[in-house]
N, C-alpha and C positions, 0 to 999 in steps of 0.2 A: 501682433504681440500681445500677450495677457498677462499684466503686471499689476494691475489694480483691481479693486473689487468691481468696480464700473466695467471695465474690459471683459472680465469673467463673465458678468451677467450679459453681456451684450454677445459675448462669442460662444462659450461653452455650452448653452442650451441651444445655439443655431445649428440645427441637423444639417443644412444645407453647407456651412462652413465645414463643420466638424466632419463630414462623411468625406468630402472633397480632400481633406487633409490626410484621413485614414485610408482612403482609396490610393493616395499618391505614396503614402508610406508603405503600404503594403506590396505596390509595386517595386519598390526601390529593395523590399526584403524578398524579392521573389514569389510574392503572393498575388501577382496581379489577375483578377478576373474573379478571386475568391469571395464568395458571398458575405456581407458584413451585415451584421444584426445588432444594433446599439442595445445595451440593457438599461432598464428603466432605472434602476437604482444605483447610488454610488455617488462619493463626492467629486469623483473623476470621471471623465468620458471615457467609456470602456465599451468594446465590441467584440461579438463573438466573430471570428474568422473561420468559415467553415464550421465544422462540427468538433475539430480537435484543437482550435487555438482560440486565444484572446489576446487582443491588442488593449492595453492601457496606455492611456495618454496623458501626460502631465503638462500644463501650462508653464511659462517660466516661472510664474509667481509660486508655483509648486513644485519646480524642478528638483529641489532637494528630496522631496518625498519619493520620486521617481528613481532617484540614485539609490535611496534607502531601499525601496522596496526590490529592485535588481539585485542589490547586493545580499540583503538578507534571505531572498528565495533561493539564490544560488548557494548559500552556504548552509541552508537548512534541508536541502534536497535528500530524501530518504531518510532523515534523522528522527522524525516523528512518528508517533504511533498512528497519526491521522494524515492522510497525503495532503501536501502543498502543492502549489503550482511549480511546474519545471521550467525554468529559464531557457527559452530558445534563442532569445536576442534582446538585447537592451543597448540603449544608447542615446544620442542626441540627435534632434530631428532640426528643423528651421527654427528660427527665431526664439530661440531658447527652449523651446518644447523638449521634453524627453519622451521615451516610450520603453515600455516593457512587453515583449512578446512572450506569451508563456502557455503551457499546456492547459486546458480546460478541464476542470474538476468536474465529476458527475455528483447528481444528487439534487434534493429539494433544499432550497433556503432552510433552515430550522426555525426561522421567525414565522414562516409560512406554514410550515408542518406542525409546529408546537401543539396547537389547540386539539388538532386531529389524533394526536398520540396519547395512549394511555398512560396513566401514572407510572406503571412498570416501565415505559419507555422513557419517560423524562429521568427516572432513578438511574437507567442504564447509562444515559447519553451524559448526564452531569459526572457520573463515575468516570467515563471515559475522557471527559474535558479535563476533569482532575489529573488524571493520568498523563494526559498530552501537555498541559501545564509543567507537571513535576519533570517530564522529560526536556521541554522546551527550556526549563530554568538549569539545566545541567549541560547545555550547550556551550562551549567556549566563545565567549562573545568577542575575544582578543582580536581576531582578525576584522571584525567590523568596526574597532575602536576609532578608525580615521573617519567613518561614514556616519556614525551614529552620536546622537548627545544623551545626556547632557554634558558629560564628562564629570565636573566635580558636583556630585550628588548632594552635598552639604550647601553648596552655593545655590544650586537648583532650587533646594528647599526654601533658602532664603528668599528669593526671587517671587517663588510662588506664594509665600506667605505675606510678602509685602504687596502682593497684588490681588489676594484672595477676596477681600471685603468688595473692592471696587468692581473686580470681575462678576461678582454676584450681583451688586447693585446694577450693573450694566444690563443685567438680564431680567432685573425687576423684582428682586427677592425682597419680601416684605421687611421692613425694620425689625420687627420682633425676632427674626432670625438673624439678621445682619450682625445685630448689635453682640449676638453669642459668640461669633465666629473667633475673633481675637483670643478670648479666654480659653475657649475649647482648644484651639490650636496649640496655645501654650502649655495646656495640661496633658498634652499627648506626646511622649518623647518617642521620637522618630529617628532612626540611626543616620549619622551623617556620612558615615563611610561603611555601607553595608556589603556584603558579598555580590559582587559584580554579576548579575543575571541578563541574558536577552531577553527582552520584555515585548510582547505584541502590544500591549496597552488598551486595545479594544477587542477582548474576547467577549463576544456578544452574539447572541442567535443569530443576528442579521450577516455575520461572518463565518458562519459554519453550515456546511452541508451534510445533508442526512438522507440515508435510504428509509424510506418511511416503512417499507417491508420488513426492516430488521428488527427495531429501528438500530442503526449502528451509523457514526459519524463517517461521512466519504471526503471531507474536505475542509481546512481550515485556510482562509486566504485575507488579503488585504493588511499587508505587513508595512505598509508605507509610514505609520507612524511609529514603527518600533523604536525602542530606546534600549539604552543599557543603564539598569539601576537596580532598586530594592525589589524583592519579588512580590512584596505584598501591593505595589502597585497595580500589578496585573489583576487583582482581584476586586478592584473596583468595577470595570465593567461585567466581571462574573456576578457580582453581587447585584448590580441595578439592570442588568440585561440578560442574564441567564437565569439564575435562581430566583431574582426580583422579589427579595424578601421572604422566601420560603425557608424557615430554618432547617427543616428536614432535608431540602435538597441542598442546601448550602453544607449541612453534615456530612451528607453524602459524599459531596465534591471533594470537601477538605479530606474526609478520611482519605478516599483514593488518592489525594494530592501528597498526603503524609505529614501536613502540618495545618493548624489552626490558626487564625489570626485575631487579635482582639478587634471586637467590632468599633470601638473607637479610634483604633490605628487606620482602619480601612474607611472611616468615615472622614479622617483627616486626608488622608489620600485622596478621597473623593474632592474636597474642598481645594487641595492643592494641584487636582489634576490639570492638564494644560487646557483641557477642553470643558472643564467643569461647567455645569450649567444646573444648579440646585433647582431653581423654580420648575424646569422641566422635569427632573427627577420626583419632585413632590408631586406634579400633576400625574405623573405615571405610576408610582408607587404608594401615595399617599402618605400621611404622618400620623404618629400616634397621638392621643388626646393630650399629653402631657406638653407638647411643644416645645421640646428641649432637643437640643443636638445630641446630648447623650441618649436620650430615649430614642431617637432616629437611628442612632448607630446601631442600637439593638433590634431594633424593628426591621432594619434593612440588611445586616450583615451578622445577626446572631444565628448561632447554631441550636439544633435540638438537643 
């Protein structure tokens, strides 16, 4: 059983335990004897099964994520300009665990390839990401409404606003930033009932694959945190982890997407994001000398 953080820390990193379970599950799925190779990265235990398949495991504490991933990938197959994994099987395992057996995408992780690529390659890739997001946001999320949250978007925003300061305080955000959060969020109007879009929620270099020789995108993966909500929410990960405060790249991406978002709106969603960690983002991207959230929004999410 893995239901607590302590159990997670004891079991999930233990390859002797995890590999035995993965081998047993593969046998049940008709893949007995297939070579298993665990990927080093990722929040969940994930194994390459031979050369063509990937087995992703979800402990009981993350079982809903497994259900989400399987449903979303099945719904999206073949619909986006960028390949996504094809689901071969998904379901429940032992002790509340869930699994998704999917096709293996080809290419190199964009986070690893980025610094070797020329500026023209970056520009092409962000344009492709913008196009992919535009198509994703036109996919009908209705068939997934029973599996994906948050349901009432306005109520979700209210809950996130109420928790925003304490979440950042828990991450160690200095008081000079903390005290700005309530007034900043109050100053940014966010729609309570936006058009319903299927959201990846973590579009970042780490979740994209690329053919370095192209360069072209060869895969988008990791849909376990997918939601249904306002399209701007997907641009938090884009600004922080793809364009990373580069206004020219953000402009290229949003031009391809077909819509520009106000920097203050995107920073507001950054503070309201389920996994928001402003101290981490400040370490990664830095902050303008002015030291205000308004200036930070322009620095991170502005366009050229």
